[in-house]
Structures are given as structure tokens and as C-alpha cells.
C-alpha positions in Angstrom: 25.5 2.7 -29.8 27.2 4.1 -33.1 29.2 1.5 -35.1 32.3 3.5 -34.5 31.6 3.1 -30.5 31.0 -0.3 -31.0 34.2 -1.1 -33.0 36.4 1.0 -30.6 35.2 -1.0 -27.8 35.8 -4.2 -29.2 39.5 -2.9 -30.3 40.0 -1.7 -26.9 39.1 -5.0 -25.3 40.8 -7.0 -27.7 44.2 -5.0 -27.2 44.2 -4.9 -23.8 42.4 -7.9 -22.4 41.3 -7.9 -18.8 43.0 -11.4 -18.2 46.5 -9.8 -19.0 46.2 -7.0 -16.8 44.5 -8.4 -13.7 42.0 -5.3 -13.1 40.4 -2.7 -15.2 42.5 0.2 -13.7 45.5 -1.4 -15.1 43.7 -1.8 -18.5 43.1 1.8 -18.5 46.3 3.2 -17.6 48.0 0.8 -20.2 45.2 1.9 -22.8 45.9 5.6 -22.2 49.6 5.5 -22.1 49.6 3.6 -25.4 46.9 5.8 -27.1 48.6 9.0 -26.0 51.4 8.2 -28.1 49.4 8.6 -31.5 47.0 11.5 -30.7 47.6 15.1 -30.1 44.5 15.3 -27.8 45.2 13.9 -24.1 43.7 10.4 -24.2 42.7 10.0 -20.4 41.9 6.9 -18.3 38.4 8.3 -18.2 38.0 8.1 -21.8 39.6 4.8 -21.9 36.8 3.8 -19.5 33.9 5.5 -21.5 34.9 3.4 -24.5 35.2 0.4 -22.7 32.0 0.3 -21.3 30.5 1.5 -24.7 29.2 5.0 -23.4 31.7 7.4 -25.3 29.4 9.7 -27.5 32.1 9.8 -30.4 35.4 8.4 -31.4 38.1 10.4 -33.1 39.6 9.1 -36.1 43.2 9.3 -34.7 41.8 7.4 -31.6 40.4 4.8 -33.7 43.7 4.5 -35.7 45.6 4.1 -32.4 43.3 1.3 -31.1 43.7 -0.4 -34.5 47.5 -0.2 -34.0 46.9 -1.7 -30.2 45.3 -4.5 -31.7 48.0 -5.6 -34.0 
């Protein structure tokens, strides 16, 4: 795993904690809804899951910026 993927995973888990949303499907739905407001390309629930699990191959700069905004 690259450092960007680890940072994005930690940001996603911090911004959308499982305890607040109850189950992972809700986490992925809320994360995709939030991030889509900041990115040009569609950020799907599947993309949110791959970041959550740390299996994403890359993280776009605008995705990282959106996740940082979500963490704030």
C-alpha cells in the first residue's frame, strides 16, 4: 500500500466513523455523496469501499482534498 492510500483510508475512516452510521453501506453512501460535491469524476460507493479497505491502487488529488475537507 502506498502512503497516499493509507492516508486516504485513515481520513475516510476518521471522517465517516462506522459508529455514527451504523453499517458500512451507510458509510459508503454518505462518503460518496459528500465527495461527489468536490470532484469532477464520479466517486462511487465502490470507490469508497476500496479506499476503506485499503485496496485502491491510486488516490486522485481532488479525492484527497475532498477527504481532507470531510475530516474537518
